[in-house]
Structure formats: structure tokens, C-alpha cells
C-alpha positions in Angstrom: 116.6 242.2 110.9 119.5 240.6 108.8 119.4 241.9 105.3 122.1 239.8 104.0 122.4 236.2 103.2 125.2 234.0 104.4 127.0 234.3 101.2 126.7 238.1 101.0 128.0 238.2 104.6 130.9 236.1 103.7 131.7 238.3 100.7 131.4 241.5 102.9 133.9 240.1 105.2 136.5 239.6 102.5 136.3 243.3 101.4 135.5 244.9 104.7 138.2 247.2 106.0 136.3 249.4 108.5 134.2 251.8 106.6 131.3 251.4 104.2 133.0 253.7 101.5 136.1 251.4 101.7 134.2 248.3 101.4 132.4 249.7 98.3 135.5 250.8 96.9 137.3 247.4 97.4 134.5 245.4 96.1 133.9 247.7 93.0 137.6 247.4 92.2 137.4 243.6 92.3 134.3 243.1 90.0 136.2 242.8 86.7 138.2 240.0 88.1 135.3 238.0 89.3 133.5 235.2 87.4 129.9 235.8 86.2 128.3 234.2 89.2 130.4 235.9 91.9 130.0 239.2 90.1 126.3 238.9 90.2 126.5 238.1 94.0 128.8 241.1 94.4 126.5 243.5 92.5 123.5 242.4 94.6 125.6 242.8 97.7 126.8 246.3 96.8 123.2 247.3 96.0 122.2 246.4 99.5 125.2 248.1 101.1 124.6 251.3 99.1 121.0 251.3 100.5 122.3 251.4 104.0 123.0 254.5 106.1 126.3 254.8 107.5 124.8 254.2 111.0 123.2 251.0 109.7 126.4 249.8 108.2 128.2 250.3 111.5 125.6 248.1 113.2 126.4 245.1 110.9 128.3 242.2 112.3 130.9 242.0 109.6 134.5 241.1 110.5 137.5 241.0 108.2 138.0 237.4 106.9 140.9 235.6 108.4 143.8 234.9 106.0 144.3 231.2 105.3 
């Protein structure tokens, strides 16, 4: 079951560096720099990530975003 929307998955790929803890740290640090709409998306995404166990997080198909 995919718990994340396409937008949430894209956001995860930006801040993903391997571990659940690192993703949470990276995204939380970026919150003050996001506009209101993106901040709400990030908060919703963080809430879903926090609800995952480490094993569930490892099963996600999230890859670091390619640099453009």
C-alpha cells in the first residue's frame, strides 16, 4: 500500500539521504525556508514518515533526487 502521494514522494526524494532519521532531520531543518504551501506539504509528509517503523521506511521506494 502506497501511503504517500506523488508530491510527498517527490519531497521525500529531495531530503532522503538513506535513513529515516536523516530524512526527518533534513526536512525539519528546511521548514523555516519553505513557503506556506510547501511547509504544509512537508509537515503532512513528516507526520506520515514519523508513523512508519524503520522497517517500513526501508521498504519505501525513495531515491535521492537527481541534481539538475
